[in-house]
C-alpha positions as CSV (number, residue, x, y, z in Angstrom):
1,M,-6.1,13.8,-4.1
2,K,-4.6,12.1,-7.2
3,Y,-1.3,10.3,-7.5
4,I,1.1,10.6,-10.4
5,S,4.3,8.8,-11.5
6,T,7.7,10.5,-11.2
7,R,8.2,9.5,-14.8
8,G,5.0,11.1,-16.0
9,R,3.8,8.3,-18.2
10,M,0.6,7.2,-16.5
11,E,-2.8,8.7,-15.8
12,P,-3.4,10.1,-12.2
13,V,-5.0,7.6,-9.8
14,G,-6.7,7.8,-6.4
15,F,-5.1,6.7,-3.2
16,L,-6.5,3.2,-3.1
17,D,-5.4,2.5,-6.7
18,A,-2.0,3.9,-5.8
19,V,-1.7,1.5,-2.9
20,M,-2.6,-1.5,-5.0
21,T,-0.4,-0.4,-7.8
22,G,2.8,0.0,-5.8
23,L,5.4,0.6,-8.4
24,A,4.0,2.7,-11.3
25,P,3.5,0.9,-14.6
26,D,6.1,3.2,-16.3
27,G,8.7,2.2,-13.8
28,G,8.4,5.4,-11.7
29,L,7.3,6.0,-8.1
30,L,3.9,7.4,-7.2
31,L,3.6,10.8,-5.5
32,P,0.6,13.1,-4.7
33,E,0.0,15.6,-7.4
34,S,0.5,18.3,-4.8
35,L,1.7,18.2,-1.2
36,P,-0.8,19.4,1.4
37,S,0.2,21.8,4.1
38,F,-0.7,22.6,7.7
39,A,0.6,26.1,7.1
40,K,-1.5,28.8,5.4
41,A,-3.4,27.5,2.4
42,S,-1.8,28.3,-1.0
43,A,-2.9,27.8,-4.6
44,G,-3.1,24.1,-5.5
45,R,-2.2,22.8,-2.1
46,P,-4.9,21.1,0.0
47,N,-5.2,22.3,3.5
48,S,-7.1,20.7,6.4
49,G,-8.1,24.0,7.9
50,K,-6.0,23.2,10.9
51,T,-2.7,24.5,12.0
52,L,0.3,22.8,13.7
53,D,-0.9,24.1,17.0
54,D,-4.2,22.3,16.5
55,L,-2.4,19.0,16.3
56,R,0.0,19.2,19.2
57,G,-2.2,17.7,21.9
58,L,-3.5,14.8,19.8
59,S,-2.8,11.2,20.5
60,Y,-0.7,9.3,18.0
61,Q,-3.8,7.7,16.4
62,E,-5.6,11.1,16.2
63,L,-2.5,12.7,14.7
64,A,-2.2,9.9,12.2
65,F,-5.8,10.5,11.1
66,E,-5.2,14.2,10.6
67,V,-2.1,13.7,8.6
68,M,-3.3,10.8,6.5
69,S,-6.7,12.2,5.7
70,L,-5.0,15.1,3.8
71,F,-3.7,12.4,1.3
72,I,-6.7,10.1,1.3
73,D,-10.1,11.0,0.0
74,D,-11.4,7.6,-1.1
75,I,-11.7,6.0,2.3
76,P,-14.6,7.2,4.5
77,A,-13.4,9.0,7.6
78,E,-14.8,6.4,10.1
79,D,-13.2,3.6,8.1
80,L,-9.8,5.3,8.1
81,K,-10.0,5.9,11.8
82,A,-10.8,2.2,12.3
83,L,-7.8,1.2,10.2
84,I,-5.5,3.4,12.2
85,E,-6.8,2.1,15.5
86,K,-6.5,-1.5,14.4
87,S,-2.9,-1.0,13.1
88,Y,-1.5,0.6,16.2
89,S,-3.3,-1.5,18.8
90,T,-0.5,-4.1,18.2
91,F,2.2,-1.8,19.6
92,R,3.6,-2.4,23.1
93,T,3.2,1.3,24.2
94,P,0.2,3.6,24.0
95,D,2.5,6.3,22.7
96,V,3.3,4.1,19.7
97,T,6.6,6.0,19.0
98,P,7.8,7.4,22.3
99,V,10.6,9.9,22.6
100,I,13.3,9.7,25.4
101,S,16.5,11.6,26.2
102,V,19.8,9.8,25.7
103,N,23.3,11.3,25.9
104,G,22.1,14.9,25.0
105,F,19.9,13.7,22.1
106,H,16.2,12.9,21.9
107,V,15.7,9.3,20.7
108,L,12.6,8.5,18.8
109,E,11.9,4.8,19.6
110,L,10.3,3.4,16.5
111,W,10.6,-0.3,17.5
112,H,7.6,-1.0,19.8
113,G,5.6,-2.8,17.1
114,P,5.3,-6.6,16.6
115,T,8.7,-7.2,15.0
116,L,10.6,-4.6,17.0
117,A,11.5,-2.4,14.0
118,F,10.4,0.9,12.6
119,K,9.0,-0.8,9.5
120,D,6.0,-2.0,11.7
121,V,4.7,1.6,11.9
122,A,4.0,1.5,8.1
123,L,3.5,-2.2,7.5
124,Q,0.9,-2.8,10.2
125,F,-1.2,-0.1,8.5
126,L,-0.4,-1.3,5.0
127,G,-1.4,-4.9,5.8
128,N,-4.7,-3.8,7.1
129,L,-5.2,-1.5,4.2
130,F,-4.6,-4.3,1.7
131,E,-7.2,-6.4,3.5
132,Y,-9.7,-3.5,3.5
133,V,-9.3,-3.0,-0.3
134,L,-9.8,-6.7,-1.0
135,E,-12.9,-6.8,1.1
136,K,-14.3,-3.9,-0.8
137,R,-13.2,-4.9,-4.3
138,G,-12.8,-8.6,-4.2
139,G,-10.0,-10.5,-5.8
140,E,-6.6,-11.6,-4.4
141,L,-3.2,-10.1,-3.9
142,N,0.3,-11.6,-4.3
143,I,2.8,-9.4,-2.5
144,L,6.3,-9.5,-3.8
145,G,8.9,-7.8,-1.6
146,A,12.6,-7.4,-1.2
147,T,14.3,-6.9,2.2
148,S,17.6,-6.1,3.6
149,G,16.3,-7.2,7.0
150,D,13.5,-5.6,8.8
151,T,11.0,-5.0,6.0
152,G,10.5,-8.7,5.5
153,S,9.5,-9.6,8.9
154,A,7.3,-6.5,9.4
155,A,5.6,-7.2,6.1
156,I,5.0,-10.8,7.0
157,Y,3.6,-10.0,10.4
158,G,1.4,-7.4,8.7
159,V,-0.4,-9.9,6.4
160,H,0.3,-13.5,7.6
161,G,-3.0,-15.5,7.9
162,K,-5.0,-12.8,6.0
163,K,-7.5,-14.1,3.4
164,N,-6.8,-13.7,-0.3
165,I,-3.2,-12.5,0.3
166,R,0.0,-14.3,-0.3
167,I,3.4,-12.8,0.5
168,F,6.8,-13.6,-1.2
169,I,9.8,-12.0,0.5
170,M,13.2,-12.1,-1.0
171,H,16.2,-11.6,1.3
172,P,20.0,-11.8,0.5
173,K,21.1,-15.2,1.7
174,G,23.4,-14.8,4.7
175,R,23.4,-11.0,4.6
176,T,20.7,-10.3,7.3
177,S,21.2,-10.7,11.0
178,P,20.4,-14.2,12.3
179,V,17.5,-12.8,14.3
180,Q,16.1,-10.9,11.3
181,E,16.2,-14.1,9.3
182,K,14.6,-16.1,12.1
183,Q,11.8,-13.6,12.4
184,M,10.9,-14.0,8.8
185,T,11.4,-17.7,8.3
186,S,9.7,-18.8,11.5
187,V,6.3,-17.6,10.3
188,L,4.8,-20.8,8.9
189,D,1.4,-19.7,7.7
190,D,0.4,-21.1,4.3
191,N,0.3,-17.7,2.7
192,V,3.9,-16.9,3.6
193,F,6.9,-17.7,1.3
194,N,10.5,-16.7,2.2
195,L,13.1,-16.7,-0.5
196,A,16.9,-16.6,0.2
197,V,18.4,-15.1,-2.9
198,E,22.0,-15.9,-3.7
199,G,23.1,-12.2,-4.0
200,T,22.9,-8.8,-2.3
201,F,19.8,-6.8,-1.3
202,D,20.4,-4.6,-4.4
203,D,20.0,-7.8,-6.4
204,C,16.7,-8.6,-4.6
205,Q,15.4,-5.1,-5.2
206,H,16.4,-5.2,-8.9
207,L,14.6,-8.6,-9.3
208,M,11.5,-7.1,-7.7
209,K,11.5,-3.9,-9.8
210,S,12.2,-5.8,-13.0
211,I,9.2,-8.1,-12.5
212,F,6.9,-5.2,-11.6
213,S,7.9,-3.4,-14.8
214,D,6.3,-6.3,-16.7
215,V,2.8,-4.9,-16.5
216,A,1.1,-7.9,-18.1
217,F,2.8,-10.3,-15.7
218,K,2.0,-8.0,-12.8
219,T,-1.6,-7.8,-13.7
220,E,-2.0,-11.5,-14.5
221,H,-0.6,-12.6,-11.2
222,S,-2.1,-9.8,-9.1
223,L,1.2,-8.5,-7.8
224,G,1.4,-5.8,-5.1
225,S,4.3,-4.2,-3.2
226,V,5.1,-3.7,0.4
227,N,8.5,-2.2,-0.1
228,S,8.8,1.6,0.4
229,V,8.2,2.0,-3.3
230,N,4.5,1.8,-2.1
231,W,3.4,5.3,-1.2
232,A,1.4,4.2,1.8
233,R,4.7,3.2,3.5
234,V,6.0,6.7,3.2
235,L,2.7,8.2,4.2
236,A,2.5,6.3,7.5
237,Q,6.0,7.3,8.4
238,I,5.3,11.0,8.0
239,V,3.2,10.9,11.1
240,Y,6.0,10.1,13.6
241,Y,8.0,13.1,12.4
242,F,5.2,15.4,13.5
243,Y,4.6,13.4,16.7
244,A,8.3,13.5,17.8
245,A,8.7,17.2,16.9
246,F,5.7,18.1,19.1
247,R,7.0,16.1,22.1
248,V,10.4,17.7,21.9
249,Q,9.1,21.2,21.4
250,E,6.8,20.7,24.5
251,N,9.8,19.7,26.6
252,T,12.3,22.2,25.3
253,G,10.4,25.2,24.0
254,A,12.4,25.1,20.8
255,L,10.9,26.6,17.7
256,K,12.6,24.2,15.3
257,V,14.0,20.6,15.5
258,Q,16.3,18.5,13.4
259,F,16.2,14.8,12.7
260,S,19.1,12.4,12.3
261,V,18.0,9.4,10.2
262,P,20.1,6.3,9.5
263,T,19.1,5.3,6.0
264,G,20.0,3.0,3.1
265,N,16.9,3.1,0.9
266,F,15.9,6.7,1.5
267,G,12.3,5.8,2.5
268,D,12.4,6.9,6.1
269,I,14.1,10.2,5.5
270,M,11.9,10.8,2.5
271,A,9.0,10.9,4.9
272,G,10.8,13.5,6.9
273,Y,11.3,15.6,3.7
274,I,7.6,15.4,3.0
275,A,6.8,16.4,6.6
276,A,9.1,19.5,6.2
277,Q,7.3,20.4,3.0
278,M,4.0,20.2,4.9
279,G,5.1,22.9,7.3
280,L,6.8,21.0,10.1
281,P,9.6,23.3,11.4
282,V,12.7,21.3,10.6
283,K,16.1,23.0,10.6
284,K,18.0,20.0,9.2
285,L,17.5,16.5,8.1
286,I,20.7,14.7,9.0
287,L,21.2,11.8,6.6
288,A,23.4,9.1,8.1
289,T,25.0,6.2,6.2
290,N,27.5,3.4,7.1
291,E,30.3,2.5,4.7
292,N,27.7,2.1,1.9
293,N,27.6,5.8,1.5
294,I,26.1,6.5,-1.9
295,L,23.5,8.8,-0.3
296,S,25.8,10.8,2.0
297,R,28.2,11.2,-0.9
298,F,25.4,12.6,-3.1
299,F,24.4,15.2,-0.5
300,N,28.0,16.3,-0.1
301,T,29.1,16.3,-3.7
302,G,26.0,16.2,-5.9
303,V,27.1,13.0,-7.5
304,Y,25.0,9.8,-7.1
305,S,27.4,7.0,-8.0
306,M,26.9,3.3,-7.4
307,G,29.7,1.3,-5.8
308,E,30.1,-2.2,-4.4
309,V,28.0,-3.3,-1.5
310,V,30.1,-3.5,1.7
311,P,28.8,-6.0,4.4
312,T,28.6,-4.2,7.8
313,I,27.3,-4.6,11.3
314,S,24.3,-2.4,10.2
315,P,23.1,-4.7,7.4
316,S,19.7,-3.1,6.7
317,M,21.7,-0.1,5.3
318,D,24.0,-2.2,3.1
319,I,22.5,-0.8,0.0
320,Q,23.9,1.0,-3.1
321,V,20.8,1.8,-5.0
322,A,18.2,3.6,-2.9
323,S,14.8,3.0,-4.3
324,N,13.1,6.1,-2.8
325,F,15.8,8.4,-4.1
326,E,13.8,8.8,-7.3
327,R,11.0,10.5,-5.3
328,Y,13.4,13.1,-3.9
329,L,15.2,13.5,-7.3
330,Y,11.8,14.4,-8.8
331,Y,11.5,17.4,-6.5
332,R,15.2,18.4,-7.0
333,V,14.7,18.6,-10.8
334,G,11.7,20.9,-10.3
335,Q,9.0,18.1,-10.7
336,D,10.0,17.8,-14.3
337,A,9.3,14.2,-15.3
338,V,11.3,14.5,-18.6
339,K,14.4,15.6,-16.7
340,L,13.8,12.9,-14.1
341,C,13.7,10.3,-16.8
342,E,16.9,11.6,-18.3
343,Q,18.6,11.3,-15.0
344,M,17.4,7.8,-14.3
345,D,18.3,6.7,-17.8
346,S,21.8,8.0,-17.2
347,F,22.1,6.2,-13.9
348,A,20.8,2.9,-15.5
349,K,23.5,3.2,-18.2
350,N,26.4,4.7,-16.4
351,K,25.7,3.9,-12.7
352,T,26.1,7.6,-11.9
353,L,24.2,10.9,-12.2
354,T,24.9,14.4,-11.1
355,V,22.6,17.2,-9.8
356,N,23.8,20.7,-9.7
357,G,23.1,22.9,-6.6
358,T,22.5,22.0,-3.0
359,D,19.5,21.5,-0.7
360,D,20.0,23.4,2.5
361,L,17.5,21.2,4.4
362,F,20.0,18.3,4.3
363,A,23.2,17.6,6.1
364,A,24.9,14.2,5.6
365,G,27.7,12.1,7.0
366,E,29.0,8.5,7.3
367,A,29.8,6.5,10.4
368,N,32.0,3.5,9.8
369,T,32.0,0.2,11.8
370,V,34.5,1.4,14.4
371,Q,32.7,4.7,15.0
372,T,29.4,2.8,15.3
373,L,30.8,0.4,17.9
374,V,32.3,3.3,19.8
375,M,28.9,5.0,19.9
376,I,27.1,1.9,21.2
377,K,29.7,1.6,23.9
378,K,29.5,5.3,24.8
379,C,25.7,5.3,25.3
380,Y,25.8,2.1,27.3
381,E,28.5,3.3,29.6
382,T,27.1,6.8,30.2
383,E,23.3,6.1,30.0
384,S,22.9,2.3,30.4
385,Y,21.1,2.6,27.1
386,I,21.8,0.2,24.2
387,L,21.6,1.5,20.7
388,D,21.2,-0.9,17.8
389,P,24.0,-0.5,15.2
390,H,21.7,1.4,12.7
391,T,20.6,3.8,15.3
392,A,24.2,4.2,16.5
393,V,25.1,5.3,13.0
394,G,22.5,8.0,13.2
395,V,23.7,9.2,16.6
396,A,27.3,9.2,15.6
397,V,26.7,11.4,12.6
398,A,24.3,13.6,14.6
399,E,27.1,14.6,17.0
400,R,28.7,16.4,14.1
401,F,25.7,18.6,13.4
402,Q,24.4,19.6,16.8
403,S,22.6,22.9,17.0
404,S,22.0,25.1,20.0
405,E,18.7,26.4,18.6
406,A,17.3,23.1,17.2
407,P,17.3,19.9,19.4
408,T,18.2,16.8,17.5
409,I,15.9,13.8,17.3
410,C,17.6,10.6,16.4
411,L,15.4,7.9,14.9
412,A,15.9,4.5,16.7
413,T,15.0,2.0,14.0
414,A,15.2,-1.3,15.8
415,H,15.6,-3.0,19.1
416,P,19.3,-3.8,19.8
417,A,18.5,-7.5,20.5
418,K,18.0,-8.0,16.7
419,F,21.7,-7.4,16.2
420,N,23.5,-9.1,19.1
421,E,26.7,-9.9,17.3
422,A,27.4,-6.2,17.0
423,I,26.1,-5.5,20.6
424,Q,28.4,-8.2,22.0
425,Q,31.3,-6.8,20.1
426,A,30.6,-3.3,21.4
427,I,29.7,-3.8,25.1
428,G,30.6,-7.5,25.8
429,T,27.0,-8.5,26.7
430,A,23.9,-9.3,24.8
431,A,20.6,-7.4,24.6
432,H,17.4,-9.3,25.2
433,H,13.7,-9.0,24.4
434,P,11.2,-11.8,25.3
435,A,9.7,-11.8,21.8
436,L,13.1,-12.5,20.3
437,D,14.4,-14.9,22.9
438,K,11.5,-17.3,22.2
439,L,12.6,-17.6,18.6
440,A,15.8,-19.4,19.5
441,N,14.3,-22.9,18.9
442,A,11.5,-22.0,16.5
443,E,10.8,-24.1,13.4
444,T,11.7,-22.3,10.1
445,R,10.8,-22.6,6.4
446,C,12.7,-20.9,3.6
447,D,13.6,-21.7,0.0
448,T,17.0,-20.8,-1.4
449,I,16.7,-19.4,-5.0
450,A,19.1,-18.3,-7.7
451,N,19.7,-14.6,-8.4
452,D,17.7,-15.0,-11.6
453,E,14.5,-13.3,-12.7
454,A,13.2,-16.3,-14.7
455,T,13.6,-18.5,-11.6
456,V,11.7,-16.1,-9.4
457,R,8.9,-15.8,-11.9
458,E,8.6,-19.6,-12.1
459,Y,8.4,-19.8,-8.4
460,L,5.6,-17.2,-8.2
461,I,3.7,-19.0,-10.9
462,A,4.0,-22.3,-9.1
463,K,2.8,-20.9,-5.8
464,T,-0.1,-18.7,-7.0
C-alpha cells in the first residue's frame, strides 16, 4: 500500500513514511493510492479476503487489526497487533468505544481513553507508532500541533515522557474550555511544551501548516504532525465506525445505519466516509456544525466559503478552515490532483470555492447555542444522561434526519465534565469525573506566544 498527496506533487511512500511525513511536502494531504474493501474484490482495490460478516464478532482490538492491516504492509503483523493492544489497554472499558441507547438514538461513547475525548482513540495509537518507528530507525521527532481543545491533551498524553520525542502544542489563548487547557498545561514532562497563541484555532492551524510547508526547516528540525492531517489519525478512527455499526445491527437487525458526527475539522467524519467506501452499509453521514457552519453550508449549497470564527459553547468546533476537507474534495473532483490544486488555490486567494453536484451520502445541519443547550437539558431530564455540548450538536441535528430503516448512531466526542460551563447553563448542575476533578489544583506550565510564524519558529529552534 502506497500513499500519495492530494496535490500530486510527490512520489508515493509507504505507510511508515506517510506517518512520519504528516503533511505532504507539496502542501497536500496523504491518502492511500486506492481504498481497500471488505466487499467483493475489484480491480486495483486491495481486499483482505474477509467479508463484513467475518468481522462482526471480533473484539475492538481484533477488528482494529483487520481494518488497519489493509492499509499497512510495512509493519509485521505481530508488531501491529502489539501496538494495537498497547494503545487500547489505556482505555477504561474493555469495549474501548461502547454503544448505548439514549433518547431514541444510539450513542457511541468515544471518551473512555486517558483524556476523556475521542482524540484518544487515534492519538494513543499514533504516539506508540511514533515510538515504534524511532526505535526501528533511530533519530528524534519534534511534534508540532495545533488544537482547538481535545487534540492537544490527547496528543500530549500519547507521547509525554517518551524518549527522543518532544511535543509542541499551540492552542488559541482563552478559547478552549478551562478543563481542556488544564489537561494540556498540567503535564510537566520535560518533552512537553504548551503554547497559548494570541489568536484563533484557525490561526494556530495556519501557523502549523505554513511551517510544515517549509520542507528544509521541517527536515532540519525533524518535525512531525499529530493533527488529523496525519493519515494515521484518520485510519485509527475508521475502526469505530465498523465497531459501532456491528453492535447496532446486532441489536436492531437493521441492514444499514447512519451516523451523526459533530465536526469542525472534518477529520472524524472523513473516517466515516472512508468506512463507507470500504463497504460499511451507511445510509447517511449526518454532518453537524455549530454556528461555525462552513461545512454544513457546503453540503447544502456546494459553496465552501470562509467566515469569521464565532466563539461558542462547543469550542472544539469553532473552526472556519477544515483541514481534512481537502481529502474529501480530492474524491469529489474525481481524484484529479490538478483540479484539486485549482480549487485550493482559489480558496487561498478568494476564501471561497464551489463544487457542482451533490453527494447523496451526506446530510448536513447546524445546531446553534440555544438548540444545543435545549438538547443537553432534554436528554438529562428524560434519560438522566448528560451530553457534552459537541455531542449535543450532533444529536440535535440528527433529530432532523431520523430514518425508520437505518438507526442513527451519534458520536459522543467528549465527557461532559470537560465543558461544565455549558453543562451548568443547561441543567443547573455540574458533571464530574475523578480524572478531571483532581486537576483542580494541579500545577501548570504554558508560554504565551504571538500569532507570528517567525516567533513560533524561533521558539522551536530554542527548545530543540
